[in-house]
C-alpha positions as CSV (number, residue, x, y, z in Angstrom):
1,M,-21.5,7.9,23.2
2,T,-22.2,4.6,21.4
3,A,-19.6,2.6,19.5
4,A,-21.3,3.5,16.2
5,S,-21.3,7.2,17.0
6,R,-17.6,7.1,18.0
7,H,-16.8,5.4,14.7
8,E,-18.7,8.1,12.8
9,K,-16.9,10.8,14.7
10,D,-13.5,9.3,13.9
11,L,-14.1,9.2,10.2
12,L,-12.6,11.9,8.1
13,K,-15.3,13.5,6.0
14,I,-14.5,13.3,2.3
15,T,-15.3,16.6,0.5
16,P,-15.8,17.1,-3.3
17,H,-12.8,17.9,-5.3
18,N,-12.1,21.4,-6.5
19,A,-10.4,22.3,-9.7
20,W,-6.8,21.6,-8.7
21,S,-7.5,18.5,-6.6
22,Q,-9.6,16.9,-9.4
23,R,-6.8,17.6,-11.9
24,F,-4.3,16.2,-9.4
25,W,-6.3,13.0,-9.0
26,D,-7.1,12.5,-12.7
27,E,-3.5,13.0,-13.8
28,L,-2.2,10.5,-11.3
29,T,-4.8,7.8,-12.0
30,P,-3.0,6.4,-15.0
31,F,0.1,5.9,-12.9
32,K,-1.9,4.1,-10.2
33,D,-3.6,2.0,-12.9
34,R,-0.2,0.8,-14.1
35,I,0.2,-0.9,-10.6
36,S,-3.3,-2.3,-10.2
37,G,-3.3,-3.6,-13.8
38,H,0.3,-4.8,-13.8
39,P,0.7,-8.3,-15.4
40,F,2.0,-9.7,-12.2
41,F,-1.2,-8.9,-10.3
42,M,-3.3,-10.0,-13.3
43,D,-1.6,-13.4,-13.2
44,M,-2.0,-13.5,-9.4
45,A,-5.7,-12.6,-9.6
46,G,-6.3,-15.1,-12.4
47,G,-4.7,-18.0,-10.5
48,R,-1.8,-18.2,-13.1
49,L,1.0,-17.2,-10.8
50,S,3.5,-19.8,-9.9
51,I,3.9,-20.6,-6.2
52,E,7.6,-19.7,-6.6
53,S,6.6,-16.2,-7.9
54,F,3.9,-15.8,-5.2
55,R,6.3,-16.6,-2.4
56,Y,9.0,-14.3,-3.9
57,A,6.6,-11.4,-3.8
58,L,5.2,-12.1,-0.4
59,L,8.6,-12.5,1.1
60,N,10.3,-9.5,-0.5
61,F,7.3,-7.1,0.0
62,Y,7.3,-8.0,3.7
63,P,9.7,-5.2,4.7
64,L,7.4,-2.6,3.1
65,V,4.4,-3.9,5.2
66,A,6.6,-4.2,8.3
67,R,7.9,-0.7,8.0
68,F,4.7,1.0,7.0
69,P,3.7,2.0,10.6
70,A,7.2,3.4,11.1
71,F,6.9,5.5,7.9
72,M,3.6,6.9,9.2
73,G,5.2,7.5,12.6
74,L,7.8,9.7,10.8
75,A,5.0,11.6,9.2
76,L,3.2,12.0,12.6
77,A,6.4,13.7,14.0
78,K,5.8,16.5,11.4
79,A,2.2,17.1,12.4
80,T,3.0,19.7,15.2
81,N,2.0,23.1,13.9
82,F,-1.7,23.0,14.8
83,S,-2.3,26.6,13.6
84,E,-2.0,25.3,10.0
85,A,-5.0,24.0,8.2
86,G,-5.3,20.2,8.2
87,V,-2.5,19.5,10.7
88,S,-4.7,18.5,13.6
89,E,-6.8,16.2,11.4
90,A,-3.7,14.7,9.9
91,R,-2.3,14.0,13.4
92,D,-5.5,12.3,14.6
93,W,-5.8,10.3,11.4
94,L,-2.2,9.0,11.6
95,I,-2.5,8.0,15.2
96,Q,-5.6,6.1,14.5
97,N,-4.3,4.3,11.4
98,I,-0.8,3.5,12.7
99,K,-2.6,1.1,15.0
100,V,-4.5,-0.4,12.0
101,E,-1.2,-0.9,10.1
102,E,0.3,-2.7,13.1
103,R,-2.6,-5.2,13.0
104,H,-2.1,-5.6,9.3
105,L,1.4,-6.7,9.9
106,S,0.4,-9.8,11.8
107,W,-2.2,-10.6,9.1
108,Y,0.4,-10.3,6.4
109,R,2.6,-12.8,8.3
110,D,-0.3,-15.2,8.4
111,W,-0.8,-14.8,4.6
112,A,2.9,-15.5,4.0
113,G,2.7,-18.5,6.3
114,G,-0.2,-19.8,4.3
115,F,2.1,-20.0,1.3
116,G,4.8,-21.8,3.2
117,I,7.0,-18.9,4.2
118,T,8.4,-19.2,7.7
119,A,8.6,-16.5,10.4
120,E,12.4,-16.8,10.3
121,E,12.5,-16.2,6.5
122,L,10.3,-13.0,7.0
123,D,12.4,-11.7,9.8
124,Q,15.7,-12.2,7.9
125,V,14.7,-11.2,4.4
126,H,16.9,-8.8,2.4
127,P,14.9,-7.8,-0.7
128,P,16.8,-7.4,-4.0
129,A,17.5,-3.8,-5.0
130,P,14.5,-3.4,-7.3
131,M,12.2,-4.4,-4.5
132,N,13.9,-2.5,-1.8
133,A,14.0,0.8,-3.7
134,V,10.4,1.6,-2.6
135,N,11.4,1.2,1.1
136,H,14.4,3.5,0.7
137,Y,12.2,6.1,-1.1
138,L,9.5,6.0,1.6
139,W,12.1,6.2,4.3
140,N,13.7,9.2,2.6
141,V,10.5,11.1,1.9
142,N,9.1,10.5,5.4
143,T,12.4,11.6,6.9
144,R,13.3,14.6,4.8
145,G,10.0,15.6,3.2
146,N,7.2,17.7,4.6
147,L,3.9,16.3,6.0
148,V,2.1,16.6,2.7
149,E,4.8,14.7,0.8
150,S,4.8,12.0,3.5
151,L,1.1,11.4,3.2
152,A,1.2,11.6,-0.6
153,A,4.0,9.1,-1.0
154,T,2.9,6.6,1.7
155,N,-0.8,6.8,2.2
156,L,-2.0,7.9,-1.2
157,A,0.5,6.3,-3.6
158,I,1.0,2.9,-1.9
159,E,-2.5,2.4,-0.3
160,W,-4.3,3.7,-3.4
161,A,-2.7,1.2,-5.7
162,T,-2.8,-1.6,-3.1
163,G,-6.6,-1.2,-2.6
164,D,-7.1,-1.7,-6.3
165,W,-5.1,-4.8,-6.9
166,S,-6.0,-6.5,-3.6
167,S,-9.7,-6.5,-4.5
168,K,-8.9,-8.3,-7.8
169,V,-6.6,-10.8,-6.1
170,Y,-9.0,-11.5,-3.3
171,A,-11.7,-12.4,-5.8
172,G,-9.4,-15.1,-7.3
173,I,-7.4,-16.2,-4.3
174,H,-9.2,-19.5,-4.0
175,A,-7.6,-20.7,-7.3
176,Y,-4.6,-21.6,-5.2
177,T,-6.3,-24.0,-2.9
178,H,-5.4,-26.9,-5.1
179,H,-1.7,-26.5,-4.2
180,A,-0.8,-29.0,-1.4
181,E,1.7,-26.5,0.2
182,V,-0.8,-23.6,0.3
183,S,-3.4,-23.0,3.0
184,I,-6.2,-20.6,2.1
185,N,-8.5,-19.9,5.0
186,K,-10.1,-17.0,6.9
187,R,-6.9,-16.3,8.8
188,T,-4.5,-16.5,5.9
189,I,-6.5,-14.1,3.7
190,A,-7.4,-11.6,6.4
191,W,-4.8,-9.1,5.0
192,L,-6.3,-9.4,1.5
193,R,-9.8,-9.1,2.8
194,A,-9.1,-6.0,4.8
195,H,-7.4,-4.2,1.8
196,A,-10.1,-5.3,-0.6
197,H,-13.0,-4.1,1.5
198,Y,-13.1,-2.1,4.6
199,D,-9.8,-0.3,4.3
200,D,-10.5,1.1,0.9
201,L,-11.2,4.6,2.3
202,H,-7.6,5.1,3.4
203,P,-6.3,6.7,0.1
204,Y,-9.4,8.9,-0.2
205,E,-8.9,10.1,3.3
206,A,-5.2,10.7,2.6
207,M,-6.2,12.8,-0.4
208,E,-8.6,14.7,1.7
209,L,-5.8,15.5,4.1
210,I,-3.5,16.6,1.2
211,K,-6.3,18.9,0.1
212,R,-6.7,20.5,3.5
213,L,-2.9,20.9,4.0
214,S,-2.1,22.4,0.6
215,D,-5.4,23.9,-0.7
216,D,-3.9,27.5,-0.9
217,N,-0.3,26.4,-1.7
218,P,0.5,25.4,-5.3
219,Q,4.0,24.6,-4.3
220,L,2.8,22.0,-1.8
221,Q,0.4,20.6,-4.3
222,Q,3.2,20.1,-6.8
223,Q,5.4,18.5,-4.1
224,A,2.6,16.1,-3.2
225,F,2.0,15.2,-6.9
226,Q,5.6,14.4,-7.4
227,A,5.7,12.3,-4.2
228,V,2.7,10.2,-5.4
229,K,4.2,9.8,-8.9
230,E,7.6,8.7,-7.5
231,G,6.0,6.3,-5.0
232,L,4.1,4.6,-7.7
233,A,7.1,4.4,-9.9
234,Y,9.1,2.6,-7.2
235,Y,6.1,0.3,-6.6
236,E,6.1,-0.5,-10.3
237,L,9.8,-1.2,-10.2
238,A,9.3,-3.8,-7.5
239,L,6.5,-5.4,-9.5
240,D,8.6,-5.6,-12.6
241,D,11.1,-7.6,-10.6
242,C,8.4,-10.0,-9.3
243,Y,7.2,-10.5,-12.9
244,R,10.7,-11.3,-14.0
245,V,10.6,-14.3,-11.6
246,Q,7.2,-15.3,-13.0
247,L,8.4,-15.2,-16.5
248,D,11.5,-17.3,-15.5
249,S,9.1,-19.8,-13.9
250,L,7.1,-20.1,-17.0
251,Q,10.2,-20.6,-19.1
252,K,11.3,-23.4,-16.9
253,L,8.0,-25.1,-17.3
254,R,8.2,-24.8,-21.1
255,S,11.7,-26.2,-21.1
256,A,10.9,-29.2,-18.8
């Protein structure tokens, strides 16, 4: 088997939405758009974000990136009843993508380093409550929730919104090259490039797994919907805190 055929075999085939899954997707899209269109990311993509605000976000979002493989590992532990529809596919997908997320962690550290954040700062960070809430939520849902809720909160809510905003930021990241303390190069934007391009299938694959796991179960569908909605709400809470720092930075500039 060639590398190309192995890759094709590993891909999860995306199927057309039926009535409930289309409604599920459409009703959640506005909540996702609140993240990808958040003023913080719009300023970041437009080159208007202060370096102080950029560093604040990179540093305090680090625990989310660092723990993401662990959250998926907790979901994997639930994928054991192979007689249920979708469980085998979910297990295989999680195993494959946990490895991907581990690689993303080192890329994120490079991105933070490019903005002057040290490894020690990353390893010792304690995010403020508004930014740490999403980590607590994901830990809770991946520990206490079912497999569908875990995939919905982690791989649909977080990765769906992240794929959207990262493509916008990637398009404008070179606006920060004029800052003497910032290094923009192939290595320091690898995380952004990955999420803006070849990893954009992850949320669609997560939705496919949700469909397979809950297609005949309205209760699971509702649980998945609520998990996505809450995950996005906590994500937005973190962004609001980041934007507060940006507004404070702008106020300091005006007062100087």
